[in-house]
Each structure stands twice: as structure tokens, then as C-alpha cells.
C-alpha positions as CSV (number, residue, x, y, z in Angstrom):
1,X,224.7,124.6,30.3
2,X,226.2,121.2,31.0
3,X,225.7,121.8,34.7
4,X,222.0,122.7,34.1
5,X,221.4,119.6,32.1
6,X,223.1,117.3,34.6
7,X,221.1,118.8,37.4
8,X,217.9,118.1,35.5
9,X,218.9,114.5,35.0
10,X,219.7,114.2,38.7
11,X,216.2,115.4,39.4
12,X,214.7,113.0,36.9
13,X,216.7,110.1,38.2
14,X,215.7,111.0,41.7
15,X,212.1,110.8,40.7
16,X,212.5,107.2,39.7
17,X,212.9,106.4,43.4
18,X,209.4,107.5,44.2
19,X,207.8,104.2,43.2
20,X,210.7,101.9,44.0
21,X,212.0,100.7,47.4
22,X,215.4,102.1,48.3
23,X,217.2,98.7,47.8
24,X,215.7,98.3,44.3
25,X,217.3,101.4,42.8
26,X,221.1,101.6,42.4
27,X,221.9,105.3,42.6
28,X,225.7,104.9,42.6
29,X,226.0,104.2,38.9
30,X,223.4,106.7,37.9
31,X,224.8,109.6,39.9
32,X,228.4,108.8,38.9
33,X,227.4,108.8,35.2
34,X,225.5,112.1,35.3
35,X,227.7,114.1,37.7
36,X,231.0,113.9,35.9
37,X,231.7,117.6,35.9
38,X,234.7,119.9,35.7
39,X,237.0,120.3,38.7
40,X,235.3,123.5,39.7
41,X,232.1,121.6,40.3
42,X,233.6,118.8,42.4
43,X,231.9,120.1,45.5
44,X,228.5,119.7,44.0
45,X,229.2,116.2,42.8
46,X,230.4,115.2,46.3
47,X,227.3,116.6,47.9
48,X,225.0,114.6,45.6
49,X,227.1,111.4,46.0
50,X,226.7,111.9,49.8
51,X,222.9,111.7,49.7
52,X,221.4,108.4,50.6
53,X,218.6,106.8,48.5
54,X,216.3,107.3,51.5
55,X,217.0,111.1,51.6
56,X,216.4,111.5,47.9
57,X,213.2,109.5,48.0
58,X,211.9,111.2,51.1
59,X,212.9,114.6,49.9
60,X,211.1,114.4,46.6
61,X,208.0,113.0,48.2
62,X,208.0,115.8,50.7
63,X,208.3,118.4,47.9
64,X,205.3,117.0,46.2
65,X,203.1,116.8,49.3
66,X,204.2,120.0,51.1
67,X,202.1,122.2,48.9
68,X,199.1,120.0,49.4
69,X,199.5,120.0,53.2
70,X,199.9,123.8,53.2
71,X,196.8,124.3,51.1
72,X,194.6,122.0,53.3
73,X,195.9,123.7,56.4
74,X,195.1,127.2,55.1
75,X,191.6,126.4,53.8
76,X,190.5,123.9,56.4
77,X,190.2,126.5,59.2
78,X,187.7,129.2,60.1
79,X,187.7,131.9,57.5
80,X,189.9,129.8,55.3
81,X,187.5,130.6,52.5
82,X,185.1,133.2,53.9
83,X,187.9,135.5,55.2
84,X,189.8,135.5,51.9
85,X,188.3,137.6,49.2
86,X,190.2,135.7,46.5
87,X,188.9,132.3,47.8
88,X,185.5,133.2,49.1
89,X,182.7,131.2,47.5
90,X,180.0,133.5,46.1
91,X,176.3,132.7,45.6
92,X,175.6,130.4,42.7
93,X,175.4,132.4,39.4
94,X,171.7,132.1,39.1
95,X,171.2,133.6,42.6
96,X,173.8,136.3,41.9
97,X,171.6,137.6,39.1
98,X,168.7,137.9,41.5
99,X,170.8,139.1,44.5
100,X,170.1,142.8,43.9
101,X,166.3,142.2,43.8
102,X,166.5,140.0,46.9
103,X,168.1,142.8,48.8
104,X,165.6,145.3,47.6
105,X,162.8,143.0,49.0
106,X,164.4,142.6,52.3
107,X,166.0,139.2,51.7
108,X,169.6,140.4,52.1
109,X,170.1,138.5,55.3
110,X,169.1,135.2,53.7
111,X,171.6,135.8,50.9
112,X,174.3,136.6,53.4
113,X,173.5,133.6,55.6
114,X,173.7,131.3,52.6
115,X,177.1,132.7,51.5
116,X,178.4,132.2,55.1
117,X,177.1,128.7,55.3
118,X,178.6,127.7,52.0
119,X,182.0,128.9,53.0
120,X,181.8,127.3,56.4
121,X,180.8,124.1,54.8
122,X,183.8,124.2,52.5
123,X,186.1,124.9,55.4
124,X,184.7,121.9,57.3
125,X,185.1,119.6,54.3
126,X,188.6,120.5,53.2
127,X,190.5,118.6,55.9
128,X,189.1,115.4,54.4
129,X,191.5,116.0,51.5
130,X,194.7,115.4,53.3
131,X,194.5,111.7,53.6
132,X,193.6,111.2,49.9
133,X,196.3,113.6,48.7
134,X,199.0,111.9,50.8
135,X,197.7,108.5,49.6
136,X,198.1,109.6,46.0
137,X,201.8,110.3,46.5
138,X,202.4,106.9,48.1
139,X,200.6,105.2,45.2
140,X,202.5,107.1,42.4
141,X,203.9,104.9,39.7
142,X,207.2,105.4,37.9
143,X,205.4,106.9,34.9
144,X,203.6,109.3,37.2
145,X,206.8,110.4,38.8
146,X,208.5,111.0,35.5
147,X,205.5,113.0,34.3
148,X,205.5,115.2,37.4
149,X,209.3,115.9,37.3
150,X,209.4,116.7,33.6
151,X,206.0,118.5,33.5
152,X,204.9,122.1,34.0
153,X,204.8,124.2,37.1
154,X,201.6,122.5,38.3
155,X,202.2,118.9,37.1
156,X,202.0,117.5,40.6
157,X,198.7,119.4,41.2
158,X,197.3,118.1,37.9
159,X,198.2,114.6,39.1
160,X,196.5,115.2,42.4
161,X,193.3,116.4,40.6
162,X,193.2,113.3,38.4
163,X,193.7,110.9,41.2
164,X,191.6,112.5,43.9
165,X,188.9,114.8,42.6
166,X,186.1,112.2,42.2
167,X,186.8,110.7,45.6
168,X,187.1,114.0,47.3
169,X,183.8,115.1,45.8
170,X,182.1,112.1,47.4
171,X,183.6,113.0,50.8
172,X,183.0,116.7,50.6
173,X,179.3,116.6,49.5
174,X,177.7,115.1,52.6
175,X,179.6,117.6,54.9
176,X,178.6,120.5,52.7
177,X,175.0,119.3,52.6
178,X,174.8,119.0,56.4
179,X,175.9,122.6,56.8
180,X,173.9,124.3,54.0
181,X,170.7,122.4,54.7
182,X,170.4,124.5,57.9
183,X,169.7,127.6,55.7
184,X,166.2,128.0,54.3
185,X,167.3,129.7,51.1
186,X,169.6,126.7,50.3
187,X,166.6,124.4,50.4
188,X,164.5,126.8,48.2
189,X,167.4,127.0,45.7
190,X,167.7,123.3,45.5
191,X,164.0,122.9,44.9
192,X,163.9,125.3,42.0
193,X,167.4,124.8,40.5
194,X,166.8,121.0,40.4
195,X,163.7,121.5,38.3
196,X,165.4,123.9,35.9
197,X,168.4,121.6,35.5
198,X,166.1,118.8,34.3
199,X,165.4,121.0,31.2
200,X,169.2,121.6,30.6
201,X,168.7,125.3,31.5
202,X,171.2,125.2,34.3
203,X,174.6,123.6,34.6
204,X,174.0,120.3,36.5
205,X,177.0,121.1,38.8
206,X,174.8,124.0,40.1
207,X,171.6,121.8,40.3
208,X,171.9,122.0,44.1
209,X,173.9,124.0,46.6
210,X,176.0,121.1,47.9
211,X,177.2,120.2,44.4
212,X,178.0,123.8,43.6
213,X,179.9,124.4,46.8
214,X,181.8,121.0,46.5
215,X,183.0,121.9,43.1
216,X,183.9,125.5,44.1
217,X,185.8,124.2,47.1
218,X,187.7,121.6,45.0
219,X,188.6,124.2,42.3
220,X,190.0,126.5,45.0
221,X,191.9,123.7,46.8
222,X,193.7,122.6,43.6
223,X,194.4,126.2,42.6
224,X,196.0,126.9,46.0
225,X,198.0,123.6,45.8
226,X,199.2,124.7,42.4
227,X,200.4,128.0,43.8
228,X,202.3,126.3,46.6
229,X,203.8,123.8,44.2
230,X,205.0,126.5,41.8
231,X,206.6,128.3,44.7
232,X,208.5,125.2,45.9
233,X,209.7,124.5,42.4
234,X,210.9,128.1,41.9
235,X,212.8,128.2,45.2
236,X,213.0,124.9,47.2
237,X,215.6,126.4,49.5
238,X,212.9,128.7,51.0
239,X,210.5,125.8,51.7
240,X,211.7,125.6,55.3
241,X,212.5,121.9,55.6
242,X,215.9,120.7,56.4
243,X,215.4,117.6,54.2
244,X,214.4,119.7,51.2
245,X,217.3,122.0,51.7
246,X,219.6,119.0,52.0
247,X,218.3,117.2,48.8
248,X,217.7,120.2,46.6
249,X,220.7,122.1,48.0
250,X,223.0,119.2,46.9
251,X,221.5,119.3,43.4
252,X,221.7,123.0,43.0
253,X,225.2,123.2,44.6
254,X,224.0,125.7,47.2
């Protein structure tokens, strides 16, 4: 139990370095105070003491951004959305209700074309996320870092959503619109859905195709980031990075 508590304090202390320059944070006193362990754990203490401030700082930042990078890479390619049944963006709910009738009246191709264009639009927009997500990590405050390290399995993802969602929506929407405007059904949907939304009979996020696709793409992006983050937290030694193995391996004694 003592070892577990001390390791958690090491992680928390390490998080403080995220928003401070290496020279401004004295690790020696902190680590010596929280790593006084029985003789059987001397090796772990020595490993932690051997880490530099730069390694700890860089390792933790990498852990927080690795999931984001992986999610952007996975989604921001052809079939990143369309080729994955779990991530594929469907027709807006109002069109889903009419889809069967559309196919009965020979409009199945139009529906299929719209679904394809929506997913291709999302795939084209997602790479815009990388710069903002990385920037959010660089701008983290001490309070942000503490909250992430002591929070739940997706606390970093929740942080990313708070800091980047509005700006990403602004970047995504023009890209999505440029792709979906090429499809006639999208233009028809926008015309009628916009009118319906004015009477509060439709969620305003679905008032046009570009808003709907943008929100769907963002929701799926943050969901995937959350999955990547949870995996790294559960087993950082499998993350594949030598730096992560070095930092988290020292903390875990592996």
C-alpha cells in the first residue's frame, strides 16, 4: 500500500512540471521525500532519482498527447470514418426516418452519396485537430495538470474537449461544407431543416448538414482519444515509446 501511495505522489509531483520550466522545479527534495521506501524497493527509488526533470516533463506530456495523435491519425485518413462501422457517421436523424421511403422511391443513391460525402468531409477535417490539441498541452496550467493526473480515465480527453471543441468546430465546418455542398441532397436537407429549426422542431445542431457532421466528427474524435488515453493509463509500458517506458517504468519499478 505504501508503495502504491508513493507512486501516485510521484506521478502527481511529476505533473507539476508540465507548466513549469525545468529549472523552476526542484525535483530532488520532492522525490527524496516521497521515495523513502524499504530496502527491498531501493532499486525503484534509484531509478526515479536517476530521471532528469526534462525526462519527466517530456514523458508526461507525451503520455497526454499520444492518444490525441493516434486518434487524429486513425480518423484523418480515407475510410477513417466511412470504413469503420463503429465510427461511421449516419444520415441525420430526420433523414434516417425517411430513408426507407427514399429508397422505395428510387432515391437510395442520393442517400448513399450523402453518407459517403459526410464521412469523407469528416476525414478531411480531422487533421486540423492536431495543432490545437498539441497547443492545448503546451498551454496547460498547474491546476490543469493536477486535475488531469488525479482525475478519471478520460480526464485529459475532457480537458482537450473543454479547450479545443469550439475552435475545432470553427475549423471543421468550412471543410465539411465544401465537401457536402457537392451533393444535391445535402442542399435540399439544409433548405428544409433550416426552416424547421426556426420553429424549434429540430435540434439546431442538425439545422444543416455541415453542423451535424462537424459535431458528429468531434464527438467521435474525443471518444477515440478517450479510448487511447485509457489504454495508456492502464498499461503505459505497452505504449511503444522509449521515453514513456523510461519514465513510467521507473515509477512502477518495472
